[in-house]
C-alpha positions as CSV (number, residue, x, y, z in Angstrom):
1,Q,-35.9,150.7,249.3
2,V,-35.8,153.8,250.4
3,Q,-38.5,155.7,251.3
4,L,-38.7,159.4,252.5
5,V,-42.5,160.2,254.5
6,E,-43.7,163.6,255.4
7,S,-45.7,165.2,257.7
8,G,-47.1,167.9,259.4
9,G,-48.3,170.0,256.6
10,G,-51.6,172.6,256.4
11,L,-53.2,175.6,256.5
12,V,-52.0,178.2,259.0
13,Q,-52.4,181.6,259.1
14,A,-50.1,184.7,258.4
15,G,-47.5,185.1,261.5
16,G,-48.0,181.4,262.5
17,S,-45.8,178.5,262.7
18,L,-45.8,174.5,261.4
19,R,-43.2,172.2,261.5
20,L,-42.7,168.9,259.4
21,S,-41.4,166.1,259.5
22,C,-39.8,163.7,257.6
23,A,-39.1,159.9,258.6
24,A,-36.7,157.9,256.7
25,S,-36.3,153.9,255.9
26,G,-34.5,152.1,253.9
27,L,-30.8,153.2,255.2
28,T,-28.8,154.6,257.6
29,F,-29.6,157.5,257.9
30,S,-27.1,159.2,260.0
31,M,-25.1,158.9,256.8
32,Y,-26.8,161.1,254.6
33,P,-27.2,165.2,254.1
34,V,-31.1,165.8,254.2
35,G,-33.6,168.9,253.9
36,W,-35.9,170.4,252.3
37,F,-36.9,171.5,248.8
38,R,-40.1,173.5,248.1
39,Q,-42.0,174.4,244.9
40,S,-45.0,176.8,244.4
41,L,-47.3,177.6,241.6
42,G,-45.3,179.3,238.8
43,K,-42.1,179.0,240.9
44,E,-39.1,176.8,240.1
45,R,-38.3,174.3,242.8
46,E,-36.5,175.8,245.6
47,C,-33.4,175.2,248.7
48,V,-35.1,175.6,251.9
49,A,-32.8,173.8,254.6
50,V,-30.3,171.4,254.2
51,I,-27.9,169.9,257.2
52,S,-25.6,167.9,257.1
53,W,-25.0,163.9,257.5
54,R,-23.2,165.2,261.5
55,G,-25.5,168.1,262.0
56,G,-22.9,170.2,262.3
57,N,-23.6,172.1,258.8
58,T,-26.8,173.8,258.3
59,Y,-27.7,175.8,254.2
60,Y,-30.8,178.3,255.0
61,A,-32.3,179.7,252.0
62,D,-31.9,183.9,252.6
63,S,-35.7,183.2,252.7
64,A,-35.6,181.2,255.9
65,K,-32.9,182.3,257.9
66,G,-34.5,183.5,260.9
67,R,-37.2,182.0,260.5
68,F,-37.0,178.5,260.2
69,T,-34.8,175.6,261.6
70,I,-34.1,172.1,260.6
71,S,-33.0,169.7,262.9
72,R,-32.1,165.7,262.9
73,D,-32.8,162.5,265.0
74,N,-30.2,160.6,263.8
75,A,-31.5,157.8,266.6
76,K,-35.0,158.0,265.2
77,G,-34.3,158.2,261.3
78,T,-36.3,162.6,261.6
79,V,-35.5,165.6,259.7
80,T,-37.9,168.4,261.1
81,L,-38.3,172.0,259.7
82,Q,-39.5,174.7,262.2
83,M,-41.2,177.0,260.7
84,N,-42.4,180.3,262.2
85,S,-43.2,183.7,260.9
86,L,-44.7,182.3,258.1
87,K,-45.9,184.7,255.7
88,P,-48.4,184.0,252.3
89,E,-44.9,183.7,249.8
90,D,-44.2,180.5,252.1
91,T,-46.7,178.8,250.6
92,A,-46.1,175.4,248.6
93,V,-45.4,171.9,248.9
94,Y,-42.4,171.0,250.9
95,Y,-40.7,168.5,249.9
96,C,-38.2,166.2,252.2
97,V,-34.5,165.3,250.6
98,M,-31.9,162.9,251.1
99,G,-28.3,163.2,249.2
100,G,-25.6,160.8,248.7
101,A,-23.7,159.0,251.8
102,F,-21.5,161.4,253.1
103,G,-22.4,164.3,251.0
104,G,-21.6,167.9,251.8
105,V,-24.6,171.0,252.1
106,T,-25.7,172.1,249.4
107,P,-28.7,173.8,248.0
108,S,-28.4,172.2,244.4
109,Q,-31.3,169.7,243.8
110,G,-29.2,167.5,241.4
111,Q,-27.2,166.2,244.4
112,Y,-30.5,164.8,246.3
113,D,-30.9,161.3,244.9
114,Y,-34.3,160.9,246.9
115,W,-36.8,162.5,247.3
116,G,-40.6,162.2,249.5
117,Q,-43.7,163.1,248.3
118,G,-44.6,166.3,249.3
119,T,-46.6,168.0,251.5
120,Q,-48.6,171.4,251.1
121,V,-48.2,174.4,253.3
122,T,-50.9,177.2,253.4
123,V,-50.4,180.5,254.3
124,S,-53.5,182.6,254.6
125,S,-53.2,186.6,254.8
């Protein structure tokens, strides 16, 4: 059974930083692209960042470029999202996602087979 478990969400002031982590189990982590989506109240779910199964390719939403960094540790089966210079508009539930084996990097949520339960990030102004 595949499980994605997120951690690291919380409340932070604007300009601060948070580090989200996601631990995967139940499959060979190194074979799968992984990433993060987010959804805030009244808005559609959007892709924040994705990293390829080898770690060589990444995708970032325009809103995340220059502030967020995604990385993975295939030995530990984890993916991390370092978020700096946070803004109130970053407030959302953040979901860890995993795509199909050896899949590409894409912002299309339909390409992600597995989703975590989500972790709340709240940025106060």
